[in-house]
C-alpha positions in Angstrom: -106.2 -57.1 34.4 -107.4 -55.6 38.0 -107.7 -58.3 40.7 -109.8 -58.0 44.1 -108.6 -59.1 47.6 -110.1 -58.9 50.7 -107.7 -57.7 53.5 -106.6 -59.5 56.4 -104.6 -58.4 59.3 -101.7 -55.9 58.1 -103.0 -55.8 54.5 -102.0 -52.8 52.4 -104.3 -50.0 51.8 -104.1 -48.9 48.0 -105.8 -46.2 46.2 -105.6 -46.0 42.1 -107.0 -45.4 38.9 -109.2 -48.2 37.6 -108.8 -47.1 33.8 -109.4 -50.3 32.4 -113.0 -50.6 33.7 -114.1 -47.0 34.0 -115.1 -47.4 37.2 -115.0 -44.5 39.8 -112.1 -44.1 42.0 -111.6 -46.8 44.9 -110.8 -45.4 48.8 -109.2 -48.0 50.2 -112.2 -49.8 48.7 -115.6 -48.6 47.3 -117.7 -51.4 48.5 -118.5 -52.4 52.0 -120.3 -55.6 53.0 -121.6 -55.8 49.2 -123.3 -52.2 49.2 -122.0 -50.1 46.1 -120.9 -47.1 46.1 -120.3 -46.0 49.9 -117.2 -44.3 50.3 -115.2 -44.0 53.5 -112.3 -41.8 54.5 -108.8 -43.4 54.2 -107.9 -42.2 57.9 -111.3 -43.4 59.7 -112.3 -46.6 57.6 -112.2 -50.1 59.8 -109.8 -52.3 57.6 -111.5 -55.8 57.9 -115.0 -54.7 56.0 -113.1 -53.3 53.0 -112.5 -54.7 49.5 -109.1 -53.2 48.0 -108.1 -53.5 44.6 -104.0 -53.8 44.1 -101.9 -52.8 41.4 -98.5 -53.3 40.9 -96.0 -51.1 42.9 -94.5 -49.9 40.2 -97.5 -47.9 39.1 -97.3 -45.8 42.5 -96.4 -42.6 41.5 -97.3 -40.1 44.5 -94.8 -40.3 47.7 -95.8 -39.6 51.2 -93.3 -38.5 53.9 -94.3 -38.4 57.1 -93.0 -35.8 59.4 -93.2 -36.2 63.3 -90.0 -34.4 63.7 -91.9 -31.2 62.3 -94.7 -32.0 64.5 -92.7 -32.5 67.8 -89.8 -30.1 67.4 -91.8 -26.6 68.4 -93.6 -28.5 71.5 -92.7 -26.8 74.9 -92.7 -30.1 77.2 -90.1 -32.7 76.5 -91.7 -35.9 75.2 -89.9 -39.0 76.6 -87.6 -40.8 74.5 -89.5 -44.0 75.0 -92.7 -42.3 73.7 -91.2 -40.7 70.6 -89.4 -44.2 70.3 -93.0 -46.1 70.5 -94.7 -43.6 68.1 -91.7 -43.6 65.3 -91.9 -47.5 65.5 -95.6 -47.6 64.7 -95.2 -44.9 62.0 -92.9 -47.3 60.8 -95.3 -50.1 60.5 -97.4 -47.5 58.1 -95.1 -48.2 55.3 -95.0 -44.2 54.7 -92.0 -43.9 52.0 -90.0 -41.9 54.1 -90.1 -40.9 57.9 -88.5 -37.5 59.1 -88.1 -38.5 62.5 -85.6 -36.3 64.2 -82.4 -34.0 63.7 -78.8 -33.5 64.4 -78.8 -30.0 65.6 -78.1 -27.8 68.9 -79.9 -29.2 71.6 -80.2 -25.4 72.8 -81.8 -24.5 69.5 -84.2 -27.6 69.6 -84.3 -29.0 73.1 -87.3 -31.6 71.9 -84.9 -33.2 69.7 -81.8 -33.6 72.0 -82.4 -37.2 72.2 -82.3 -38.3 68.5 -79.8 -40.9 68.6 -80.9 -42.5 71.6 -84.7 -42.5 69.6 -82.8 -44.0 66.6 -81.2 -46.7 68.7 -84.3 -47.7 69.7 -86.3 -48.1 66.4 -87.1 -51.4 64.8 -86.4 -51.1 60.7 -86.1 -55.0 60.5 -89.7 -55.3 58.5 -90.2 -51.8 57.4 -89.4 -50.7 53.8 -89.6 -47.0 55.1 -86.5 -44.8 54.7 -85.3 -42.6 57.3 -84.3 -38.8 56.9 -82.8 -36.6 59.5 -82.6 -32.9 59.6 -79.3 -31.1 60.2 -78.2 -27.3 60.2 -74.6 -27.4 59.7 -71.4 -29.7 58.5 -71.4 -30.9 62.2 -74.6 -32.2 62.2 -74.4 -33.6 58.6 -71.1 -35.5 59.9 -72.9 -36.9 62.9 -75.8 -38.2 61.2 -73.7 -39.8 58.3 -72.2 -42.1 60.9 -75.5 -43.5 61.3 -76.3 -46.4 58.5 -80.1 -46.8 59.2 -80.3 -43.1 57.9 -81.0 -42.8 54.3 -81.4 -39.3 53.6 -80.2 -35.9 55.3 -82.3 -32.8 55.0 -80.8 -29.3 55.0 -83.1 -26.3 55.2 -81.8 -23.6 52.4 -83.6 -20.6 52.8 -84.7 -18.6 50.0 -84.9 -15.8 52.7 -81.6 -14.2 54.0 -83.3 -13.1 57.1 -84.6 -16.7 58.0 -81.6 -18.4 57.0 -79.7 -16.5 59.7 -82.9 -16.9 62.1 -82.9 -20.6 61.5 -79.2 -21.8 61.1 -77.5 -18.8 62.3 -75.7 -18.3 58.5 -75.5 -16.0 55.9 -77.0 -17.2 52.3 -73.4 -18.0 51.1 -72.6 -19.9 53.9 -75.5 -22.1 53.8 -74.8 -22.8 50.0 -71.0 -23.8 51.2 -72.5 -26.5 53.6 -75.0 -27.5 50.9 -72.2 -28.7 48.8 -70.1 -30.0 51.8 -72.9 -32.1 52.9 -74.0 -33.3 49.1 -70.2 -34.1 49.1 -70.5 -36.3 52.7 -73.5 -38.0 51.2 -71.8 -39.2 47.9 -69.1 -40.4 49.9 -71.5 -42.2 52.7 -74.1 -43.8 50.5 -76.8 -41.1 51.6 -78.8 -38.5 49.4 -79.1 -34.8 50.4 -82.7 -33.2 50.6 -82.8 -29.6 50.3 -85.6 -27.8 51.7 -85.8 -24.5 50.1 -87.8 -22.8 53.3 -89.3 -19.5 53.0 -90.0 -21.2 49.1 -93.1 -18.9 48.5 -92.4 -15.6 50.4 -91.6 -14.8 53.5 -92.8 -12.0 56.6 -89.4 -10.0 56.7 -89.8 -8.0 53.6 -87.0 -9.8 51.6 -87.1 -10.3 48.2 -89.1 -13.1 46.6 -90.0 -14.0 43.0 -90.3 -17.2 40.9 -87.1 -16.5 39.5 -85.1 -15.8 42.7 -86.4 -19.5 43.4 -85.1 -20.5 40.1 -81.6 -19.2 40.8 -81.5 -20.9 44.2 -82.5 -24.4 42.1 -80.2 -23.7 39.3 -77.3 -23.5 41.9 -78.1 -26.5 43.8 -78.4 -28.5 40.3 -74.9 -27.4 39.4 -73.9 -28.9 43.0 -75.5 -32.2 41.8 -78.6 -32.0 44.4 -81.0 -34.5 43.5 -84.1 -33.8 45.5 -85.3 -30.7 46.3 -88.4 -29.5 49.0 -90.1 -26.3 48.0 -91.2 -25.2 51.7 -94.1 -23.2 52.8 -92.7 -22.2 55.9 -95.5 -19.6 57.3 -98.5 -20.9 55.0 -97.9 -17.7 52.7 -98.3 -20.1 49.5 -101.5 -20.1 47.1 -102.7 -21.8 44.2 -101.3 -18.7 42.5 -97.5 -19.3 43.4 -97.7 -23.0 44.3 -98.6 -24.0 40.4 -96.3 -21.7 38.5 -93.4 -22.7 40.4 -93.8 -26.4 40.1 -94.7 -25.7 36.4 -91.7 -24.2 35.5 -89.2 -26.1 37.8 -90.2 -29.7 37.2 -89.3 -29.7 33.2 -86.5 -27.1 33.9 -84.7 -29.5 36.0 -85.5 -33.5 34.9 -82.5 -34.4 37.2 -84.3 -33.5 40.2 -86.9 -34.5 42.3 -89.1 -31.7 43.5 -91.4 -32.3 46.5 -93.8 -30.3 48.5 -93.5 -29.2 52.2 -96.7 -27.3 52.8 -97.8 -25.6 55.9 -101.8 -24.5 55.5 -105.1 -23.8 57.2 -107.6 -26.3 57.3 -109.8 -24.6 54.8 -106.9 -24.2 52.1 -105.4 -27.3 52.1 -107.1 -28.7 49.2 -106.1 -26.3 46.6 -102.8 -26.0 47.5 -102.2 -30.0 47.2 -103.9 -29.7 44.2 -101.8 -27.0 42.8 -98.9 -29.0 43.2 -100.2 -32.1 42.2 -101.6 -30.8 38.8 -98.2 -29.2 37.9 -96.3 -32.7 38.4 -95.2 -32.6 42.0 -95.3 -36.5 43.5 -93.4 -36.0 46.7 -95.4 -34.5 49.5 -94.6 -34.2 53.3 -97.4 -34.3 55.9 -97.9 -35.0 59.4 -100.9 -37.0 61.2 -103.4 -34.6 62.6 -101.9 -31.6 60.9 -99.7 -30.8 63.9 -96.3 -28.8 64.5 -94.5 -26.3 62.3 -91.2 -24.7 62.3 -90.6 -22.8 65.5 -87.9 -20.3 64.1 -90.5 -18.9 61.9 -93.0 -16.9 63.8 -94.5 -16.8 67.1 -97.7 -18.4 65.4 -97.9 -21.1 62.4 -100.1 -22.7 60.7 -100.2 -26.4 60.7 -98.0 -28.7 59.0 -100.4 -30.5 56.0 -102.2 -33.2 57.6 -101.4 -36.7 56.4 -105.4 -37.5 56.4 -105.7 -34.7 53.7 -102.7 -35.9 51.6 -104.7 -39.6 51.9 -107.9 -37.8 50.9 -106.5 -35.9 48.1 -104.7 -39.1 46.8 -108.0 -41.2 46.9 -109.8 -38.3 44.6 -107.1 -38.4 42.2 -107.0 -42.4 42.1 -103.2 -42.6 43.3 -101.9 -45.9 44.9 -100.5 -45.6 48.0 -99.4 -49.2 49.5 -100.0 -48.1 53.5 -101.0 -50.5 55.8 -104.3 -49.3 57.0 -104.4 -51.0 60.5 -101.1 -49.5 61.2 -102.2 -46.4 60.2 -105.3 -46.4 62.9 -102.7 -47.4 65.3 -100.4 -44.5 64.9 -103.5 -41.9 64.7 -104.4 -43.4 68.0 -101.2 -43.1 69.8 -100.4 -39.7 68.0 -103.6 -38.2 69.7 -102.2 -39.1 72.8 -98.8 -37.2 72.2 -100.3 -34.1 70.4 -103.3 -32.7 72.8 
């Protein structure tokens, strides 16, 4: 039985299928001021005027991983620690599934994130259900991150391209896989979960060999180690629907013990086909960044942007997904992001 509520301050934003009554999808709400059929962008609509239909949280399938770390890391001018902290605290109020908030890597490699520990100390997690994810580039970084009880996930970029692995973490593929094994064991001991990003997962600009079989082989090695979360990462925006769909369609049933995610970079005109290809193939974990800002500074001189969270929300509405996001907090975080990423 579907129940309607008029949201008040701090209420949740929900998108879901209305199977029981056969109505069109609701986007945060389908009715405004009593008028039928008017649809609104979930990223732009004012919360107080919406009628939202809620379903039990157990029916939620799609996860959004918000990635301010990816948005910030390539910026030349240093963002003050207090500004980072305020922005992350705003994002924590939105109720994303996970916040990719920072990294424990060499400050020479990523100077923008040299203050991750200080930022972490300033985060208010008391009223947030969002889990924290920190990127690491080697065992030393993983050991540092694992000391922080607030962090749930450690993320490590394992590249399908040997050239990019060397450029990104200064390792061979064999060395990187050895680190994955050690990091997974560390996470098991400390109650955390390792998220392995298969970077250059849809091709690379270096001429290194790539094929679905190679990606499957990497995944098989990760499965053998016990890794439970793998995100296919389109580091330079090389993916297309024709490469995304077959990969997820093959990997998801072949490795049911692994949760697969999509970390896609995209141009403004290709985002929908990429998200749709992954979703239709069974992927339900998606990385995004408000405004589509950022990318990997180690990949190339010019990058397509991160997948915009606003686009993921738009797609979620189209497929009638329920996302328990707090709409007013989302608007506030968007406004703050525009003061940082200019």
